[in-house]
mmCIF file of the C-alpha atoms, coordinates in Angstrom:
data_MODEL
# 
_entry.id   MODEL 
# 
loop_
_atom_site.group_PDB 
_atom_site.id 
_atom_site.type_symbol 
_atom_site.label_atom_id 
_atom_site.label_alt_id 
_atom_site.label_comp_id 
_atom_site.label_asym_id 
_atom_site.label_entity_id 
_atom_site.label_seq_id 
_atom_site.pdbx_PDB_ins_code 
_atom_site.Cartn_x 
_atom_site.Cartn_y 
_atom_site.Cartn_z 
_atom_site.occupancy 
_atom_site.B_iso_or_equiv 
_atom_site.pdbx_formal_charge 
_atom_site.auth_seq_id 
_atom_site.auth_comp_id 
_atom_site.auth_asym_id 
_atom_site.auth_atom_id 
_atom_site.pdbx_PDB_model_num 
ATOM 1  C CA . MET A 1 1  ? 0.000   0.000  0.000   1.00 0.00 ? 1  MET A CA 1 
ATOM 2  C CA . SER A 1 2  ? 1.355   3.408  -0.944  1.00 0.00 ? 2  SER A CA 1 
ATOM 3  C CA . GLU A 1 3  ? 0.800   6.319  1.445   1.00 0.00 ? 3  GLU A CA 1 
ATOM 4  C CA . ASN A 1 4  ? 1.368   8.826  -1.390  1.00 0.00 ? 4  ASN A CA 1 
ATOM 5  C CA . LYS A 1 5  ? -1.785  7.941  -3.276  1.00 0.00 ? 5  LYS A CA 1 
ATOM 6  C CA . GLU A 1 6  ? -4.811  10.157 -2.745  1.00 0.00 ? 6  GLU A CA 1 
ATOM 7  C CA . ILE A 1 7  ? -8.320  9.451  -3.909  1.00 0.00 ? 7  ILE A CA 1 
ATOM 8  C CA . PRO A 1 8  ? -8.745  11.942 -6.755  1.00 0.00 ? 8  PRO A CA 1 
ATOM 9  C CA . LYS A 1 9  ? -11.668 14.351 -6.959  1.00 0.00 ? 9  LYS A CA 1 
ATOM 10 C CA . MET A 1 10 ? -13.804 13.471 -9.973  1.00 0.00 ? 10 MET A CA 1 
ATOM 11 C CA . LYS A 1 11 ? -16.559 15.405 -11.706 1.00 0.00 ? 11 LYS A CA 1 
ATOM 12 C CA . SER A 1 12 ? -18.797 12.588 -12.921 1.00 0.00 ? 12 SER A CA 1 
ATOM 13 C CA . TYR A 1 13 ? -20.059 9.174  -11.909 1.00 0.00 ? 13 TYR A CA 1 
ATOM 14 C CA . LYS A 1 14 ? -18.551 7.834  -15.121 1.00 0.00 ? 14 LYS A CA 1 
ATOM 15 C CA . ALA A 1 15 ? -15.088 9.058  -14.105 1.00 0.00 ? 15 ALA A CA 1 
ATOM 16 C CA . ILE A 1 16 ? -15.552 7.580  -10.636 1.00 0.00 ? 16 ILE A CA 1 
ATOM 17 C CA . GLY A 1 17 ? -16.537 4.232  -12.135 1.00 0.00 ? 17 GLY A CA 1 
ATOM 18 C CA . GLU A 1 18 ? -13.615 4.220  -14.542 1.00 0.00 ? 18 GLU A CA 1 
ATOM 19 C CA . PHE A 1 19 ? -11.206 5.028  -11.709 1.00 0.00 ? 19 PHE A CA 1 
ATOM 20 C CA . TRP A 1 20 ? -12.453 2.254  -9.414  1.00 0.00 ? 20 TRP A CA 1 
ATOM 21 C CA . ASP A 1 21 ? -12.560 -0.214 -12.323 1.00 0.00 ? 21 ASP A CA 1 
ATOM 22 C CA . THR A 1 22 ? -8.772  0.048  -12.465 1.00 0.00 ? 22 THR A CA 1 
ATOM 23 C CA . HIS A 1 23 ? -7.860  0.674  -8.806  1.00 0.00 ? 23 HIS A CA 1 
ATOM 24 C CA . SER A 1 24 ? -8.233  -1.234 -5.551  1.00 0.00 ? 24 SER A CA 1 
ATOM 25 C CA . LEU A 1 25 ? -9.908  0.312  -2.524  1.00 0.00 ? 25 LEU A CA 1 
ATOM 26 C CA . ALA A 1 26 ? -7.309  -1.543 -0.452  1.00 0.00 ? 26 ALA A CA 1 
ATOM 27 C CA . ASP A 1 27 ? -4.733  0.982  -1.685  1.00 0.00 ? 27 ASP A CA 1 
ATOM 28 C CA . TYR A 1 28 ? -6.841  3.870  -0.346  1.00 0.00 ? 28 TYR A CA 1 
ATOM 29 C CA . TRP A 1 29 ? -8.421  2.311  2.742   1.00 0.00 ? 29 TRP A CA 1 
ATOM 30 C CA . GLU A 1 30 ? -6.642  4.656  5.169   1.00 0.00 ? 30 GLU A CA 1 
ATOM 31 C CA . GLN A 1 31 ? -8.368  7.635  3.508   1.00 0.00 ? 31 GLN A CA 1 
ATOM 32 C CA . THR A 1 32 ? -11.882 6.327  4.043   1.00 0.00 ? 32 THR A CA 1 
ATOM 33 C CA . ASP A 1 33 ? -14.219 7.212  6.883   1.00 0.00 ? 33 ASP A CA 1 
ATOM 34 C CA . SER A 1 34 ? -16.445 4.868  8.807   1.00 0.00 ? 34 SER A CA 1 
ATOM 35 C CA . VAL A 1 35 ? -20.149 5.645  8.469   1.00 0.00 ? 35 VAL A CA 1 
ATOM 36 C CA . ASP A 1 36 ? -23.310 4.303  10.040  1.00 0.00 ? 36 ASP A CA 1 
ATOM 37 C CA . PHE A 1 37 ? -26.585 4.153  8.149   1.00 0.00 ? 37 PHE A CA 1 
ATOM 38 C CA . GLU A 1 38 ? -29.807 2.230  8.128   1.00 0.00 ? 38 GLU A CA 1 
ATOM 39 C CA . THR A 1 39 ? -31.639 0.845  5.155   1.00 0.00 ? 39 THR A CA 1 
ATOM 40 C CA . ASP A 1 40 ? -35.304 0.145  4.734   1.00 0.00 ? 40 ASP A CA 1 
ATOM 41 C CA . PRO A 1 41 ? -35.787 -3.010 2.654   1.00 0.00 ? 41 PRO A CA 1 
ATOM 42 C CA . GLU A 1 42 ? -39.433 -2.038 2.155   1.00 0.00 ? 42 GLU A CA 1 
ATOM 43 C CA . ALA A 1 43 ? -38.593 1.418  0.788   1.00 0.00 ? 43 ALA A CA 1 
ATOM 44 C CA . ARG A 1 44 ? -38.506 0.207  -2.804  1.00 0.00 ? 44 ARG A CA 1 
ATOM 45 C CA . ARG A 1 45 ? -39.235 -3.059 -4.482  1.00 0.00 ? 45 ARG A CA 1 
ATOM 46 C CA . ARG A 1 46 ? -38.225 -4.147 -7.929  1.00 0.00 ? 46 ARG A CA 1 
ATOM 47 C CA . TYR A 1 47 ? -40.727 -5.711 -10.283 1.00 0.00 ? 47 TYR A CA 1 
ATOM 48 C CA . LEU A 1 48 ? -40.018 -7.351 -13.588 1.00 0.00 ? 48 LEU A CA 1 
ATOM 49 C CA . VAL A 1 49 ? -42.229 -5.871 -16.287 1.00 0.00 ? 49 VAL A CA 1 
ATOM 50 C CA . ALA A 1 50 ? -41.988 -6.701 -19.982 1.00 0.00 ? 50 ALA A CA 1 
ATOM 51 C CA . VAL A 1 51 ? -41.564 -3.515 -22.035 1.00 0.00 ? 51 VAL A CA 1 
ATOM 52 C CA . ASP A 1 52 ? -41.765 -3.282 -25.802 1.00 0.00 ? 52 ASP A CA 1 
ATOM 53 C CA . PRO A 1 53 ? -38.210 -2.704 -27.133 1.00 0.00 ? 53 PRO A CA 1 
ATOM 54 C CA . GLY A 1 54 ? -39.236 0.421  -29.059 1.00 0.00 ? 54 GLY A CA 1 
ATOM 55 C CA . LEU A 1 55 ? -40.951 1.853  -25.996 1.00 0.00 ? 55 LEU A CA 1 
ATOM 56 C CA . LEU A 1 56 ? -37.874 1.132  -23.902 1.00 0.00 ? 56 LEU A CA 1 
ATOM 57 C CA . LEU A 1 57 ? -35.683 3.020  -26.370 1.00 0.00 ? 57 LEU A CA 1 
ATOM 58 C CA . GLN A 1 58 ? -38.021 6.014  -26.164 1.00 0.00 ? 58 GLN A CA 1 
ATOM 59 C CA . LEU A 1 59 ? -37.996 5.894  -22.367 1.00 0.00 ? 59 LEU A CA 1 
ATOM 60 C CA . GLN A 1 60 ? -34.202 5.751  -22.331 1.00 0.00 ? 60 GLN A CA 1 
ATOM 61 C CA . GLN A 1 61 ? -33.942 8.707  -24.726 1.00 0.00 ? 61 GLN A CA 1 
ATOM 62 C CA . VAL A 1 62 ? -36.315 10.880 -22.694 1.00 0.00 ? 62 VAL A CA 1 
ATOM 63 C CA . ALA A 1 63 ? -34.579 9.922  -19.448 1.00 0.00 ? 63 ALA A CA 1 
ATOM 64 C CA . ARG A 1 64 ? -31.200 10.794 -20.948 1.00 0.00 ? 64 ARG A CA 1 
ATOM 65 C CA . GLN A 1 65 ? -32.552 14.167 -22.164 1.00 0.00 ? 65 GLN A CA 1 
ATOM 66 C CA . ARG A 1 66 ? -33.835 14.918 -18.659 1.00 0.00 ? 66 ARG A CA 1 
ATOM 67 C CA . GLY A 1 67 ? -30.628 13.705 -17.041 1.00 0.00 ? 67 GLY A CA 1 
ATOM 68 C CA . ILE A 1 68 ? -32.355 11.071 -14.921 1.00 0.00 ? 68 ILE A CA 1 
ATOM 69 C CA . ALA A 1 69 ? -32.330 7.291  -14.722 1.00 0.00 ? 69 ALA A CA 1 
ATOM 70 C CA . THR A 1 70 ? -34.808 5.400  -16.889 1.00 0.00 ? 70 THR A CA 1 
ATOM 71 C CA . GLU A 1 71 ? -36.202 3.806  -13.723 1.00 0.00 ? 71 GLU A CA 1 
ATOM 72 C CA . SER A 1 72 ? -36.846 7.268  -12.251 1.00 0.00 ? 72 SER A CA 1 
ATOM 73 C CA . LEU A 1 73 ? -38.626 8.377  -15.411 1.00 0.00 ? 73 LEU A CA 1 
ATOM 74 C CA . VAL A 1 74 ? -40.850 5.289  -15.377 1.00 0.00 ? 74 VAL A CA 1 
ATOM 75 C CA . ASN A 1 75 ? -41.747 5.936  -11.723 1.00 0.00 ? 75 ASN A CA 1 
ATOM 76 C CA . LEU A 1 76 ? -42.527 9.575  -12.551 1.00 0.00 ? 76 LEU A CA 1 
ATOM 77 C CA . PHE A 1 77 ? -44.731 8.617  -15.504 1.00 0.00 ? 77 PHE A CA 1 
ATOM 78 C CA . LEU A 1 78 ? -46.553 5.955  -13.499 1.00 0.00 ? 78 LEU A CA 1 
ATOM 79 C CA . ALA A 1 79 ? -47.226 8.375  -10.641 1.00 0.00 ? 79 ALA A CA 1 
ATOM 80 C CA . GLN A 1 80 ? -48.514 11.054 -13.041 1.00 0.00 ? 80 GLN A CA 1 
ATOM 81 C CA . HIS A 1 81 ? -50.775 8.682  -14.942 1.00 0.00 ? 81 HIS A CA 1 
ATOM 82 C CA . LEU A 1 82 ? -52.126 7.083  -11.777 1.00 0.00 ? 82 LEU A CA 1 
ATOM 83 C CA . GLN A 1 83 ? -52.957 10.519 -10.396 1.00 0.00 ? 83 GLN A CA 1 
ATOM 84 C CA . GLU A 1 84 ? -54.762 11.407 -13.634 1.00 0.00 ? 84 GLU A CA 1 
ATOM 85 C CA . ALA A 1 85 ? -56.628 8.093  -13.595 1.00 0.00 ? 85 ALA A CA 1 
ATOM 86 C CA . THR A 1 86 ? -57.874 8.583  -10.043 1.00 0.00 ? 86 THR A CA 1 
ATOM 87 C CA . THR A 1 87 ? -59.044 12.198 -10.373 1.00 0.00 ? 87 THR A CA 1 
# 
C-alpha cells in the first residue's frame, strides 16, 4: 500500500466508475471514513415488467434528455398517470 496515493476528486459518476474499475480500494483504505446508516428493505421493491423494445428506447432517450435514470422516469410517468386516472 502506498501512502502517497490520494483518492482523486472526480466530476462525474462515469469518471468515478472508470477510476475504481482500475484501482483497488485496499490501496486507499486509510483515507476512508467509517459511516453508520440504516436501510429500509421495504422502501422500494423491484418488479419485472416486460416492455416493448421500441418503448424502452423512447424511455431511455427521454430519461437521458432529462438527465435522470430510466427507472426514475418510469416511476414519474406511473405516478402522473395514476394521479390522472384517479381524479
